[in-house]
C-alpha positions as a printed Julia matrix, in Angstrom:
157×3 Matrix{Float64}:
 173.76  49.08  49.07
 171.01  49.84  46.52
 173.02  51.42  43.67
 175.35  48.15  44.17
 171.82  45.79  43.65
 170.16  48.21  40.7
 172.66  47.09  38.3
 172.8   43.72  39.36
 168.8   43.14  38.85
 168.69  45.34  35.67
 171.33  42.6   34.88
 168.83  39.93  35.66
 166.61  41.07  33.83
 167.67  41.48  30.69
 169.54  37.94  31.03
 167.14  35.71  29.12
 166.63  32.31  27.23
 167.72  31.54  23.81
 164.8   29.55  23.01
 161.79  28.83  25.09
 162.07  25.61  27.41
 166.26  25.79  26.59
 167.81  26.07  29.18
 170.26  29.15  29.85
 172.91  30.88  31.65
 171.05  33.25  34.69
 174.76  34.8   35.41
 178.85  33.51  34.65
 181.01  35.67  37.47
 184.09  34.49  37.82
 186.13  34.42  41.01
 189.18  33.67  42.84
 188.56  31.09  45.55
 191.0   29.55  47.64
 191.47  26.29  48.96
 190.47  26.72  52.63
 187.27  28.26  51.2
 186.04  25.07  50.48
 187.39  23.35  53.5
 183.83  22.44  56.41
 183.1   21.58  59.85
 181.35  18.07  57.4
 185.01  17.23  55.74
 187.02  16.93  59.52
 184.62  14.81  60.57
 183.76  12.82  57.14
 186.41  13.09  54.61
 184.27  14.17  51.92
 184.25  17.98  50.46
 180.84  19.1   51.7
 178.69  20.8   48.15
 175.74  21.36  49.09
 172.75  22.52  46.21
 176.06  23.0   43.88
 178.23  21.41  42.43
 181.98  21.93  41.31
 183.88  20.23  38.64
 187.8   21.81  38.41
 190.19  21.37  35.72
 192.49  19.46  38.21
 190.19  17.42  40.57
 193.2   17.52  43.83
 193.54  20.86  43.86
 191.45  23.15  44.85
 192.54  26.79  44.97
 191.59  28.36  41.52
 189.88  30.61  39.31
 185.69  29.38  39.27
 183.3   31.24  37.62
 179.95  31.36  39.09
 177.79  29.9   36.79
 173.59  29.76  37.27
 172.04  27.25  34.93
 168.23  27.69  35.04
 166.41  24.92  33.27
 163.29  25.27  32.77
 162.77  21.99  30.47
 163.72  18.24  31.96
 167.3   17.6   32.98
 169.84  17.43  30.58
 172.76  14.85  30.76
 175.49  14.44  29.19
 175.72  18.52  28.97
 178.77  20.34  27.95
 179.89  23.83  29.01
 183.08  25.34  27.29
 185.2   27.45  28.98
 187.26  30.08  27.14
 189.93  32.51  27.91
 192.45  35.23  28.1
 194.31  35.58  30.4
 197.14  38.25  31.4
 199.68  35.41  31.28
 199.2   35.41  27.21
 196.87  36.45  23.93
 196.44  32.65  23.64
 193.3   31.71  24.37
 192.75  28.78  26.69
 189.96  25.91  26.09
 188.26  23.98  29.22
 186.2   21.47  28.52
 183.17  20.07  31.07
 181.35  17.79  31.19
 177.68  18.25  33.2
 174.2   16.99  34.0
 171.87  19.81  34.28
 168.96  18.57  36.41
 165.79  21.29  36.43
 165.02  23.95  38.35
 168.35  26.43  38.89
 171.68  24.49  39.81
 174.03  26.11  40.82
 177.8   25.42  39.03
 181.92  26.53  40.63
 183.46  25.76  38.14
 187.6   25.9   38.34
 190.72  26.56  36.71
 192.55  24.66  39.14
 195.9   23.77  39.54
 198.76  24.74  36.81
 195.47  26.37  34.66
 195.32  29.28  36.26
 198.57  31.29  37.57
 197.25  32.34  41.05
 194.86  34.48  43.16
 195.97  37.67  41.3
 195.99  36.79  37.77
 192.14  37.6   36.92
 190.49  37.37  33.42
 191.7   39.55  30.68
 188.63  37.89  28.93
 186.02  35.07  28.64
 183.32  33.11  26.95
 180.9   30.29  28.97
 179.2   28.16  26.34
 176.72  25.39  27.52
 176.05  22.84  25.29
 172.98  19.87  25.45
 174.28  16.14  24.22
 174.14  16.95  20.69
 176.54  19.83  20.78
 173.3   21.92  20.08
 174.38  25.05  21.55
 172.54  26.4   23.62
 173.58  30.06  25.61
 176.96  31.62  26.13
 177.49  34.5   27.94
 181.02  36.6   27.24
 182.42  39.14  29.29
 182.43  42.08  28.17
 186.3   42.72  26.36
 185.16  39.5   24.7
 183.57  40.69  20.95
 185.25  43.23  18.9
 182.86  45.99  19.09
 180.64  46.6   16.69
 182.29  49.41  13.76
């Protein structure tokens, strides 16, 4: 177990803000979630999805199963209203880059976001992203931070 935690700890230590005071991504993890993984006893009794202390935003709100980008944002400053999170992804079924835009308020602290490419926007549980980039923009469009997969950028020559 320690061998798995050591690289993760190094990754977290090297992830830092672009500028002091700006919100930034601590981590971004793509992972498949079946629709059933969101079911809870709370929802069974109330009819409302249990979201806890995280924010779930889906490309198709009526579809729960999909490829989610679990994103931890660190916001040391005041709440960012009207922020935009942009996901660019290359899926295994096409070489074209697909772009998804989500609008969210980013509270102060360390909020967690589940950004889902759901419904017809993702091929299924066995389809892994070939490459991806996630950007965080302020309401005025200023780029605050971005995270990319290893294959997103062409290596320097």
